[in-house]
C-alpha positions as CSV (number, residue, x, y, z in Angstrom):
1,M,17.2,-1.8,-0.7
2,P,14.9,-3.2,2.1
3,E,12.7,-6.0,1.0
4,S,11.2,-7.6,4.1
5,P,7.8,-6.2,5.2
6,E,8.7,-7.5,8.7
7,E,11.3,-4.8,9.1
8,H,10.1,-2.0,11.2
9,I,9.6,1.4,9.6
10,G,12.6,2.9,11.3
11,A,14.9,0.1,9.9
12,R,13.6,0.8,6.4
13,I,14.2,4.5,6.8
14,A,17.7,3.8,8.0
15,S,18.4,1.5,5.0
16,Y,17.1,4.1,2.5
17,R,19.0,6.8,4.3
18,K,22.2,5.0,3.9
19,L,21.5,4.2,0.3
20,A,21.0,7.9,-0.3
21,G,24.3,8.7,1.5
22,Y,22.8,10.7,4.4
23,T,23.9,10.6,8.0
24,Q,21.0,10.8,10.6
25,R,21.9,14.5,11.1
26,E,21.9,15.2,7.4
27,L,18.5,13.5,6.9
28,A,17.1,15.5,9.8
29,E,18.4,18.8,8.4
30,A,17.3,18.1,4.8
31,A,13.8,16.9,5.8
32,F,13.3,19.6,8.5
33,I,12.6,17.0,11.2
34,S,14.1,16.5,14.6
35,L,17.4,14.6,14.9
36,G,16.1,13.0,18.1
37,W,13.1,11.7,16.4
38,V,15.1,10.3,13.5
39,R,17.3,8.4,16.0
40,K,14.3,7.1,18.1
41,V,12.3,6.1,15.0
42,E,15.3,4.3,13.5
43,R,15.8,2.4,16.8
44,G,12.2,1.4,16.8
45,E,11.5,3.4,20.0
46,R,8.9,5.8,18.5
47,V,6.0,5.6,16.1
48,P,6.7,8.1,13.3
49,S,4.0,10.7,12.6
50,H,2.5,11.1,9.2
51,G,4.4,14.3,8.7
52,F,7.6,12.6,9.6
53,L,7.0,9.8,7.1
54,T,6.2,12.1,4.2
55,A,9.1,14.4,4.9
56,A,11.5,11.4,5.1
57,A,10.1,9.9,1.9
58,R,10.3,13.2,0.0
59,T,13.9,13.7,1.0
60,L,14.9,10.1,0.3
61,H,13.1,10.1,-3.1
62,V,10.9,7.1,-2.2
63,S,7.2,6.7,-1.5
64,V,5.8,6.5,1.9
65,E,4.7,2.9,1.1
66,E,8.4,2.0,0.5
67,L,9.1,3.2,4.0
68,T,6.1,1.4,5.6
69,G,6.7,-1.8,3.6
70,Q,3.3,-1.8,2.0
71,P,1.5,-3.6,0.5
72,Y,1.4,-6.2,3.3
73,R,0.6,-9.3,1.3
74,G,1.2,-12.0,3.9
75,E,0.8,-15.7,3.4
76,S,-2.6,-16.4,4.8
77,R,-5.7,-17.0,2.6
78,S,-7.3,-13.9,3.9
79,D,-4.3,-11.8,3.0
80,Q,-4.3,-13.2,-0.5
81,R,-8.1,-12.6,-0.8
82,V,-8.0,-8.9,0.1
83,H,-5.3,-8.2,-2.5
84,A,-6.8,-10.4,-5.2
85,P,-9.0,-7.7,-6.8
86,I,-6.2,-5.3,-7.5
87,P,-5.5,-6.5,-11.1
88,G,-9.2,-6.3,-11.9
89,I,-9.4,-2.8,-10.6
90,R,-6.3,-1.9,-12.7
91,A,-8.0,-3.3,-15.8
92,A,-11.2,-1.3,-15.1
93,V,-9.1,1.9,-14.7
94,R,-7.4,1.2,-18.1
95,H,-10.7,0.7,-19.9
96,Y,-12.4,3.9,-18.9
97,D,-12.3,5.6,-22.4
98,L,-12.4,2.7,-24.8
99,P,-14.9,3.1,-27.7
100,A,-18.6,2.4,-26.8
101,D,-18.8,-0.7,-29.0
102,W,-16.1,-2.4,-26.8
103,Y,-18.4,-2.6,-23.8
104,P,-21.0,-5.4,-23.1
105,Q,-24.5,-4.3,-22.1
106,P,-24.5,-3.5,-18.4
107,K,-27.3,-4.2,-15.9
108,P,-30.0,-1.6,-15.5
109,L,-29.0,1.5,-13.6
110,R,-31.4,0.7,-10.8
111,D,-29.6,-2.6,-10.2
112,L,-26.2,-0.9,-10.4
113,E,-27.3,1.8,-8.0
114,R,-28.3,-1.0,-5.5
115,D,-24.8,-2.6,-6.0
116,V,-23.1,0.8,-5.3
117,R,-25.1,1.1,-2.0
118,T,-24.0,-2.4,-1.0
119,A,-20.4,-1.6,-1.8
120,G,-20.7,1.6,0.2
121,D,-21.9,-0.3,3.2
122,Y,-18.9,-2.6,2.9
123,R,-16.5,0.4,2.7
124,A,-18.0,2.1,5.7
125,A,-17.8,-1.2,7.7
126,A,-14.1,-1.7,6.6
127,R,-15.1,-5.0,5.1
128,Y,-12.4,-4.8,2.4
129,S,-12.4,-8.4,1.2
130,R,-16.2,-8.1,0.4
131,L,-15.7,-4.6,-1.1
132,G,-12.8,-5.8,-3.3
133,Q,-14.8,-8.8,-4.6
134,M,-17.5,-6.4,-5.9
135,L,-15.4,-3.6,-7.4
136,P,-13.8,-4.9,-10.6
137,K,-17.1,-6.0,-12.2
138,L,-18.9,-3.0,-10.8
139,L,-16.4,-0.5,-12.2
140,E,-16.6,-2.2,-15.6
141,E,-20.4,-2.2,-15.7
142,L,-20.7,1.4,-14.6
143,T,-18.1,2.4,-17.2
144,A,-20.2,0.7,-19.8
145,A,-23.3,2.4,-18.5
146,V,-21.6,5.8,-18.9
147,H,-20.6,5.1,-22.5
148,L,-23.9,3.4,-23.6
149,S,-26.5,5.5,-21.8
150,A,-28.5,8.5,-23.2
151,E,-27.6,12.0,-21.8
152,Q,-29.8,12.1,-18.6
153,E,-29.0,8.5,-17.7
154,R,-25.3,9.1,-18.5
155,R,-25.0,11.7,-15.8
156,R,-26.6,9.4,-13.3
157,A,-24.3,6.6,-14.3
158,A,-21.3,8.9,-14.1
159,G,-22.2,9.8,-10.5
160,L,-22.4,6.1,-9.6
161,L,-19.1,5.5,-11.3
162,A,-17.5,8.3,-9.4
163,S,-18.8,6.7,-6.2
164,A,-17.3,3.3,-7.2
165,Y,-13.9,5.0,-8.0
166,Y,-14.0,6.6,-4.6
167,M,-14.5,3.2,-3.0
168,A,-11.7,1.7,-5.1
169,H,-9.5,4.6,-4.0
170,S,-10.3,3.8,-0.3
171,L,-9.4,0.2,-0.7
172,T,-6.1,0.7,-2.6
173,M,-5.1,3.5,-0.3
174,R,-5.6,1.2,2.8
175,L,-3.7,-1.6,1.1
176,G,-0.8,0.6,-0.2
177,Y,-0.8,0.9,-4.0
178,P,0.3,4.5,-4.6
179,D,0.4,4.3,-8.4
180,L,-3.2,3.1,-8.6
181,I,-4.3,5.7,-6.0
182,G,-3.3,8.5,-8.3
183,Q,-5.0,7.0,-11.4
184,L,-8.2,6.5,-9.4
185,E,-8.2,10.1,-8.3
186,D,-8.0,11.2,-12.0
187,R,-10.8,8.8,-13.1
188,M,-13.0,10.0,-10.2
189,Q,-12.6,13.6,-11.2
190,W,-13.5,12.7,-14.8
191,A,-16.6,10.8,-13.7
192,A,-17.6,13.5,-11.2
193,D,-17.3,16.2,-13.9
194,L,-19.5,14.1,-16.3
195,S,-22.1,13.7,-13.5
196,G,-22.7,17.5,-13.2
197,D,-23.1,17.0,-9.5
198,P,-21.3,19.8,-7.5
199,L,-21.2,17.6,-4.4
200,M,-19.6,14.7,-6.3
201,R,-17.0,17.2,-7.7
202,A,-16.3,18.3,-4.1
203,L,-15.8,14.7,-3.1
204,A,-13.4,14.2,-5.9
205,G,-11.4,17.2,-4.6
206,W,-11.5,15.7,-1.1
207,T,-10.1,12.5,-2.6
208,R,-7.5,14.1,-4.8
209,S,-5.9,15.7,-1.7
210,Y,-4.5,12.3,-0.8
211,S,-1.9,12.3,-3.6
212,F,-0.7,15.7,-2.4
213,D,-0.6,14.5,1.2
214,A,1.4,11.4,0.3
215,F,4.2,13.5,-1.1
216,G,4.2,16.0,1.7
217,D,2.8,18.7,-0.6
218,Y,0.4,20.0,2.0
219,S,0.0,23.5,0.5
220,G,-1.1,22.0,-2.8
221,G,-3.5,19.6,-1.1
222,L,-4.9,22.5,1.0
223,K,-5.4,24.5,-2.2
224,V,-7.4,21.7,-3.8
225,L,-9.6,21.3,-0.7
226,A,-10.2,25.0,-0.4
227,S,-11.2,25.2,-4.1
228,A,-13.6,22.4,-3.6
229,R,-15.1,23.9,-0.5
230,E,-15.4,27.5,-1.8
231,E,-17.8,26.2,-4.5
232,L,-20.2,25.2,-1.7
233,E,-19.5,27.2,1.4
234,S,-21.7,30.1,2.3
235,D,-24.7,30.5,4.5
236,D,-26.8,31.3,1.4
237,S,-25.9,28.2,-0.7
238,V,-25.5,25.5,2.0
239,R,-29.1,24.6,2.4
240,N,-29.4,20.8,3.0
241,V,-27.7,18.1,5.0
242,D,-25.7,16.7,2.0
243,Q,-24.1,20.1,1.6
244,V,-23.4,20.6,5.3
245,V,-21.8,17.2,5.5
246,M,-19.5,17.9,2.5
247,V,-18.5,21.4,3.6
248,G,-17.8,20.1,7.2
249,S,-15.8,17.1,5.8
250,L,-13.7,19.3,3.6
251,H,-12.8,21.4,6.7
252,L,-11.9,18.3,8.6
253,R,-9.7,17.1,5.8
254,E,-8.0,20.5,5.8
255,S,-7.4,20.2,9.5
256,S,-5.6,16.9,8.9
257,L,-3.3,18.3,6.3
258,A,-2.6,21.4,8.4
259,A,-1.7,19.1,11.3
260,F,0.6,17.0,9.1
261,A,2.3,20.2,8.2
262,E,2.5,21.1,11.9
263,D,0.6,24.3,11.4
264,A,-1.3,24.5,14.7
265,D,-3.1,27.7,13.9
266,A,-4.5,26.5,10.6
267,T,-5.5,23.2,12.2
268,A,-7.4,25.0,14.9
269,H,-9.1,27.3,12.3
270,H,-10.4,24.4,10.3
271,L,-11.5,22.4,13.4
272,E,-13.4,25.5,14.6
273,K,-15.1,25.8,11.2
274,A,-16.0,22.1,11.2
275,T,-17.5,22.6,14.7
276,Y,-19.6,25.4,13.3
277,W,-21.0,23.2,10.6
278,A,-21.5,20.3,12.9
279,K,-23.9,22.4,15.0
280,K,-26.0,22.7,11.8
281,M,-26.6,19.0,11.5
282,P,-30.4,18.7,11.7
283,R,-30.4,15.7,14.2
284,G,-27.4,16.9,16.1
285,T,-25.5,13.7,15.4
286,D,-23.1,12.2,12.8
287,E,-24.6,11.2,9.5
288,L,-23.2,9.5,6.3
289,H,-23.8,11.3,3.0
290,Y,-21.8,11.1,-0.2
291,H,-19.6,8.6,1.6
292,M,-18.6,11.2,4.2
293,T,-19.4,10.8,7.9
294,F,-19.8,14.2,9.5
295,G,-21.1,15.5,12.8
296,P,-19.9,16.3,16.4
297,S,-18.2,12.9,16.9
298,N,-16.1,13.0,13.8
299,V,-15.0,16.5,14.6
300,G,-13.8,15.0,17.9
301,V,-12.1,12.2,16.1
302,H,-10.2,14.7,14.0
303,E,-9.3,16.8,17.1
304,V,-7.7,13.7,18.7
305,A,-5.8,12.8,15.5
306,A,-4.6,16.4,15.1
307,A,-3.4,16.5,18.7
308,V,-1.4,13.3,18.1
309,E,0.2,14.7,14.9
310,L,1.1,18.0,16.7
311,K,2.7,15.9,19.5
312,R,0.2,16.8,22.1
313,P,-0.7,13.4,23.5
314,D,-2.2,14.7,26.8
315,E,-4.6,16.8,24.8
316,A,-5.5,13.9,22.5
317,V,-6.3,11.7,25.5
318,R,-8.4,14.5,27.2
319,V,-10.5,14.9,24.0
320,A,-10.8,11.2,23.5
321,K,-12.2,10.6,27.0
322,K,-15.2,12.9,26.1
323,L,-16.1,11.2,22.9
324,N,-19.1,9.0,22.6
325,F,-19.8,7.4,19.2
326,P,-23.4,7.1,17.9
327,A,-24.4,3.4,17.4
328,D,-24.2,3.8,13.6
329,M,-20.8,5.5,13.5
330,A,-18.8,4.2,10.5
331,R,-16.4,1.5,11.6
332,T,-13.7,3.0,9.5
333,R,-13.9,6.2,11.6
334,Q,-13.9,4.2,14.9
335,G,-11.0,2.1,13.9
336,H,-8.8,5.1,12.8
337,H,-9.7,6.8,16.1
338,Y,-8.7,3.9,18.3
339,V,-5.3,3.6,16.5
340,A,-4.7,7.4,17.1
341,V,-5.6,7.0,20.8
342,A,-3.3,4.0,21.1
343,R,-0.5,6.2,19.7
344,A,-1.3,8.9,22.2
345,Y,-1.1,6.5,25.1
346,L,2.1,5.0,23.8
347,S,3.6,8.5,23.7
348,L,2.6,8.8,27.4
349,D,4.3,5.4,28.1
350,N,0.9,3.9,29.1
351,K,1.4,0.5,27.5
352,D,-1.8,-1.0,28.9
353,K,-4.0,1.7,27.5
354,A,-2.1,1.7,24.2
355,L,-2.7,-2.1,23.9
356,K,-6.4,-1.7,24.9
357,Y,-7.0,0.8,22.1
358,L,-5.2,-1.4,19.5
359,Q,-7.5,-4.2,20.5
360,D,-10.5,-1.9,20.2
361,A,-9.4,-1.0,16.6
362,R,-9.1,-4.7,15.8
363,R,-12.6,-5.4,17.3
364,V,-14.4,-2.7,15.3
365,A,-12.5,-2.8,12.0
366,P,-10.3,-5.9,11.8
367,E,-9.3,-5.6,8.1
368,Q,-8.6,-1.9,8.3
369,T,-6.4,-2.4,11.4
370,K,-4.5,-5.4,10.0
371,Y,-3.3,-3.4,7.0
372,H,-2.8,-0.1,8.8
373,P,1.0,0.7,8.9
374,I,0.7,2.8,12.1
375,A,-1.3,0.1,13.9
376,R,1.5,-2.3,13.1
377,E,4.2,0.1,14.1
378,T,2.5,0.9,17.4
379,A,2.4,-2.8,18.2
380,R,6.0,-3.2,17.2
381,V,7.1,-0.3,19.4
382,L,5.2,-1.7,22.3
383,T,7.0,-5.1,22.0
384,H,10.3,-3.3,21.6
385,K,9.9,-1.0,24.6
386,Y,8.4,-3.6,26.9
387,R,10.4,-6.8,26.7
388,R,8.2,-8.7,29.1
389,T,5.2,-8.8,26.8
390,T,1.8,-10.1,27.8
391,E,-0.1,-12.8,26.0
392,E,-2.6,-10.1,24.7
393,L,0.3,-8.1,23.1
394,R,1.9,-11.2,21.6
395,S,-1.5,-12.2,20.2
396,I,-2.3,-8.9,18.5
397,S,1.4,-8.5,17.3
398,S,1.2,-11.9,15.7
399,W,-2.1,-11.1,14.1
400,L,-0.7,-7.9,12.7
401,G,2.3,-9.8,11.3
402,V,4.7,-8.2,13.8
403,K,7.5,-10.4,15.1
404,S,8.7,-10.0,18.6
């Protein structure tokens, strides 16, 4: 079994394929993926798409993280710091339903609400070390507040706890802890139901779709998203910006899963619906509500990402050239976008542009980019394809933990 996180994704796929007794052709046929892509990915000549990874993982009976080599723990102090909160988050997840007399008295809800806002700012800025430092204690205190508060305050505390679970889910997903991701989705649904807030329940559905996505169960994930959206979506019931942002964000998430499934028609349908809702944003720009960034720019970000997944790099580059981010656009969104554009340019054999966008991703969201498996693989393929590497490529590859 592969052990080294320094192995490229294709080498890990090849190792697991051989352990499972498949030839390259047999894997391609069983996973319904192109034989040419299997060969190129295993040789380190192509960056695998999300759909490719989930199909290979499902066929080989492993997780996507086992193919990507996550979590990337590294040896630096910063690497250790970003992973350090995981045991505390696990403990808070275990403690969610202990008897009320087990919990110490938490801080007042107004103070916890302020802490949740601060944690939300860290998440949107992709400051994962800072976010992680807050989460274990914040989760424990909010859990105590849910169990120790009277009815009205309990609902408010439950909404805050659902937000904290969402942020913990974001962190563990980026770092690559699939078992914890699923537990956090369950806890978030529990807290959202307790809150009685339909928008928080919708956010829980949005979040839950990631476990379906990770196993290539796109139809199941799309059903979860559609159920969450249908509770909110109609011209009669969507009356305020919070609701517009949530409905639009659900459509964008549906467009992503449809693109992973290589369903171009469904992808286009959900992007069209998202565009419709983006036009209803009162200020005509992207806004952040209920942890979701939504508006015209994020629709464009998803159009680029979908084009990359559907193997349309020219279209991805064309859309990307028209995008202008508002000054307060969440750095998580910007960072993901720049990695997608780097992939598009790499597919077009434009190494200079691919490198530029990797550098842009590092500039706006360094911690997100450093632990992003596709950012790593893009840098690795660049070094593989272009043996005469520049100092800039060597620098970012070294920073990502990619060896030439």
